[in-house]
C-alpha positions as CSV (number, residue, x, y, z in Angstrom):
1,M,-23.0,-20.4,12.8
2,A,-19.6,-20.8,14.5
3,A,-16.6,-20.5,12.3
4,M,-15.0,-23.9,11.4
5,L,-12.0,-24.9,13.5
6,R,-8.7,-25.1,11.6
7,A,-7.2,-28.5,12.5
8,Y,-3.9,-30.2,12.0
9,V,-3.5,-34.0,12.3
10,V,-0.3,-35.7,13.4
11,D,0.0,-39.5,13.6
12,D,2.9,-41.7,12.5
13,E,0.4,-44.1,10.8
14,R,-0.8,-42.9,7.4
15,L,-4.1,-44.9,7.6
16,A,-4.9,-43.4,11.0
17,V,-4.3,-39.8,9.5
18,Q,-6.6,-40.6,6.6
19,R,-9.3,-42.1,8.7
20,L,-9.4,-39.2,11.2
21,T,-9.3,-36.7,8.4
22,R,-12.4,-38.3,6.9
23,L,-14.2,-38.3,10.2
24,L,-13.4,-34.7,10.8
25,Q,-14.5,-33.6,7.3
26,A,-17.7,-35.6,7.7
27,T,-18.7,-33.5,10.7
28,K,-18.6,-30.3,8.6
29,R,-17.4,-28.5,11.7
30,V,-13.6,-28.7,11.0
31,H,-11.3,-27.6,8.2
32,V,-8.3,-29.8,8.1
33,I,-5.5,-27.5,6.9
34,G,-2.8,-30.2,7.0
35,D,-1.4,-33.4,8.4
36,A,1.9,-35.2,9.0
37,I,3.2,-38.7,9.8
38,D,6.6,-37.3,10.7
39,P,6.5,-35.3,14.0
40,E,9.6,-33.2,13.0
41,A,7.8,-32.1,9.8
42,A,4.6,-31.4,11.9
43,L,6.7,-29.2,14.3
44,E,8.1,-27.2,11.3
45,F,4.6,-26.7,9.9
46,L,3.1,-25.6,13.3
47,R,5.9,-23.1,13.9
48,A,5.1,-21.4,10.6
49,N,1.3,-21.7,10.6
50,T,-1.6,-21.0,13.0
51,V,-4.1,-23.7,13.8
52,D,-7.0,-23.8,16.3
53,V,-6.6,-27.4,17.3
54,L,-4.0,-30.1,17.0
55,F,-5.1,-33.7,16.8
56,L,-1.9,-35.4,18.1
57,D,-0.8,-39.0,18.6
58,I,1.3,-39.7,21.6
59,Q,3.5,-42.7,20.8
60,M,5.5,-41.8,17.7
61,P,9.1,-42.6,16.7
62,G,11.5,-39.7,16.9
63,L,9.4,-37.4,18.9
64,T,6.5,-38.4,21.2
65,G,3.4,-36.2,21.2
66,F,4.5,-34.7,24.5
67,E,8.0,-33.9,23.2
68,L,6.5,-32.2,20.2
69,L,4.3,-30.0,22.4
70,E,7.3,-29.1,24.6
71,R,9.2,-27.8,21.5
72,L,6.2,-25.9,20.2
73,D,6.5,-22.1,20.7
74,R,2.8,-21.3,20.8
75,D,-0.3,-22.3,22.6
76,V,-2.9,-24.5,20.9
77,M,-5.9,-26.6,21.8
78,V,-4.9,-30.2,21.8
79,V,-6.8,-33.5,21.3
80,F,-4.6,-36.5,21.9
81,T,-5.5,-39.5,19.7
82,T,-4.1,-42.6,21.1
83,A,-4.6,-46.3,21.7
84,Y,-2.5,-46.1,24.9
85,D,-1.8,-43.8,27.9
86,R,-5.5,-43.3,28.6
87,Y,-4.8,-43.6,32.3
88,A,-2.6,-40.5,32.2
89,I,-4.8,-38.6,29.9
90,D,-8.0,-39.1,32.0
91,A,-6.6,-36.7,34.5
92,F,-6.3,-33.9,32.0
93,G,-9.7,-33.9,30.4
94,V,-10.1,-30.2,31.2
95,S,-9.7,-26.8,29.6
96,S,-8.6,-27.0,26.0
97,V,-7.3,-30.6,26.3
98,D,-9.1,-33.7,25.4
99,Y,-8.3,-37.2,24.1
100,L,-9.8,-39.8,21.8
101,L,-9.1,-43.5,22.1
102,K,-8.4,-45.4,18.9
103,P,-10.3,-46.6,17.0
104,I,-12.0,-43.2,17.1
105,E,-15.8,-43.3,17.2
106,P,-17.8,-40.5,15.4
107,G,-20.0,-39.9,18.5
108,R,-16.9,-39.4,20.8
109,L,-15.4,-37.1,18.2
110,D,-18.5,-34.9,18.1
111,R,-18.3,-34.5,21.9
112,A,-14.7,-33.5,21.7
113,L,-15.6,-30.9,19.1
114,D,-18.4,-29.6,21.3
115,K,-15.8,-29.1,24.0
116,L,-13.3,-27.4,21.7
117,E,-16.0,-25.0,20.5
118,R,-16.8,-24.0,24.1
119,F,-13.2,-23.2,24.8
120,S,-12.4,-21.6,21.5
121,G,-11.2,-18.1,22.0
122,Q,-10.5,-18.5,25.7
123,A,-7.1,-18.4,27.4
124,R,-5.1,-21.5,26.6
125,P,-2.7,-23.3,28.8
126,D,1.1,-23.2,28.4
127,V,1.5,-26.3,26.2
128,R,5.1,-26.8,27.2
129,A,4.2,-26.9,30.9
130,L,1.2,-29.1,30.1
131,A,3.4,-31.6,28.1
132,R,5.9,-31.8,31.0
133,E,3.1,-32.4,33.4
134,L,1.5,-35.1,31.3
135,A,4.8,-36.8,30.7
136,A,5.5,-36.8,34.4
137,E,2.1,-38.3,35.2
138,L,2.6,-41.0,32.6
139,A,6.1,-41.8,33.9
140,S,4.8,-42.2,37.4
141,R,2.5,-45.0,36.2
142,R,5.3,-46.9,34.3
143,L,5.8,-50.5,35.4
144,D,9.4,-51.2,36.6
145,R,8.4,-54.5,38.3
146,I,5.5,-56.8,37.8
147,A,4.2,-59.6,39.9
148,S,3.5,-63.2,38.7
149,R,1.2,-65.2,41.0
150,V,0.9,-68.9,40.8
151,G,-1.1,-70.4,43.7
152,E,0.3,-69.0,46.9
153,R,3.7,-68.1,45.3
154,T,4.4,-64.6,44.0
155,T,7.4,-63.9,41.8
156,V,8.5,-60.3,41.3
157,L,9.8,-59.8,37.7
158,D,12.1,-56.9,36.7
159,V,10.4,-55.5,33.6
160,S,13.7,-54.8,31.9
161,R,14.6,-58.5,31.9
162,I,11.3,-59.5,30.2
163,S,12.0,-60.3,26.6
164,H,8.4,-60.2,25.5
165,F,4.8,-60.5,26.6
166,S,2.4,-62.8,24.9
167,S,-1.3,-63.6,25.2
168,K,-2.8,-67.0,24.7
169,D,-5.7,-69.1,26.2
170,K,-7.0,-65.9,27.8
171,L,-3.8,-65.5,29.8
172,T,-0.9,-63.0,29.5
173,F,2.6,-64.2,30.0
174,G,5.9,-62.3,30.6
175,V,8.9,-64.3,29.3
176,V,12.2,-64.1,31.2
177,D,15.1,-66.3,30.0
178,G,12.7,-68.4,28.0
179,R,10.4,-69.1,30.9
180,E,6.8,-67.9,30.9
181,H,5.3,-66.2,33.9
182,V,1.6,-65.5,34.2
183,V,0.9,-61.7,34.8
184,D,-2.3,-60.0,35.8
185,Y,-2.5,-57.6,32.9
186,T,-4.0,-57.6,29.5
187,L,-1.7,-56.6,26.6
188,T,-3.7,-53.4,26.2
189,E,-3.1,-52.5,29.8
190,L,0.6,-53.3,29.5
191,E,0.8,-51.0,26.4
192,A,-0.5,-48.2,28.7
193,R,2.0,-48.9,31.5
194,L,5.2,-50.0,29.8
195,D,7.9,-47.6,28.7
196,G,7.0,-47.0,25.0
197,R,10.7,-46.3,24.2
198,R,11.6,-49.9,25.3
199,F,8.6,-52.0,24.4
200,A,6.6,-52.3,21.1
201,R,3.4,-54.0,20.2
202,I,4.2,-56.1,17.2
203,H,1.1,-58.2,17.0
204,R,-2.3,-58.3,18.7
205,A,-0.9,-61.2,20.8
206,T,2.7,-59.9,21.4
207,I,4.6,-57.0,22.9
208,V,8.4,-57.2,22.5
209,N,11.3,-55.7,24.4
210,I,13.3,-53.9,21.7
211,A,16.5,-54.5,23.6
212,F,16.1,-58.3,23.0
213,V,15.6,-58.1,19.3
214,Q,18.4,-59.7,17.3
215,A,17.0,-59.9,13.7
216,L,14.0,-59.1,11.6
217,Y,13.5,-61.2,8.5
218,P,10.8,-62.6,6.1
219,G,9.1,-65.8,7.1
220,I,6.6,-68.1,5.3
221,D,3.6,-66.2,6.5
222,G,5.1,-62.8,6.9
223,V,7.8,-61.0,8.9
224,L,9.4,-62.6,11.9
225,V,11.5,-61.3,14.8
226,R,14.3,-63.4,16.2
227,L,15.3,-62.7,19.8
228,K,18.9,-62.7,21.1
229,D,18.4,-66.1,22.7
230,G,18.8,-67.4,19.1
231,R,15.7,-69.6,19.3
232,T,12.6,-67.5,20.0
233,E,10.8,-66.2,16.8
234,L,7.8,-63.9,17.0
235,S,5.4,-62.9,14.2
236,V,5.0,-59.3,13.3
237,A,1.6,-58.0,12.0
238,R,1.8,-56.4,8.6
239,D,0.6,-53.0,9.9
240,R,3.3,-53.1,12.6
241,V,6.3,-53.8,10.4
242,R,7.2,-50.2,9.4
243,E,7.0,-48.9,13.0
244,L,9.2,-51.8,14.3
245,K,11.8,-51.1,11.5
246,E,11.9,-47.5,12.5
247,R,12.4,-48.4,16.2
248,L,15.2,-50.7,15.2
249,G,16.8,-48.1,13.0
250,I,16.4,-50.3,9.9
């Protein structure tokens, strides 16, 4: 029987860490030797300890998963765990790299472990070079402009001027100066294509441009964001509040 892989889990959401740890332990193929919700703490641990595989989120405050890998001074097998960026990661499903889309399914996790066991003990890629390549691939897919088509008219929107995206009545809208423009993307697709440093998913129906946020305050039904136009208020899902506060430096 093959030796159990020593794994370390990094994700800025504690519930995500706990769920993945339970899934890994249930396979009886992996020994989880530690975890972190702070990428800086994870980097410190990984520099002092040897692991076989790193289960790593990509979009995290402070350090992204790619930035963490660039600063790591050793090679390690990597499985990215992410709700976003799958378009970039698809191109790198080779060697000792794999990815899992959230919510992670046990069957897909087993296939990732099969792959890791096949590559265990083999030469591993330079994780710093890999991180730079992945980040560049992702950056090349970022949206700087987005088209809004209504009938025969097409309006090209500068993404940096869009205060937020919202979904309603099975349509997605980008809002510029308070005016809604229909765009041909779902919010999930936009999450994968927008710059994660500038845009944040705050609700299943809303992505906000951080630069347009003026205030964050409690409302009757939960937390609200007020934009700099002074009139737009957006609901923040409870499980998104902590991340948004960190992004705003609150």
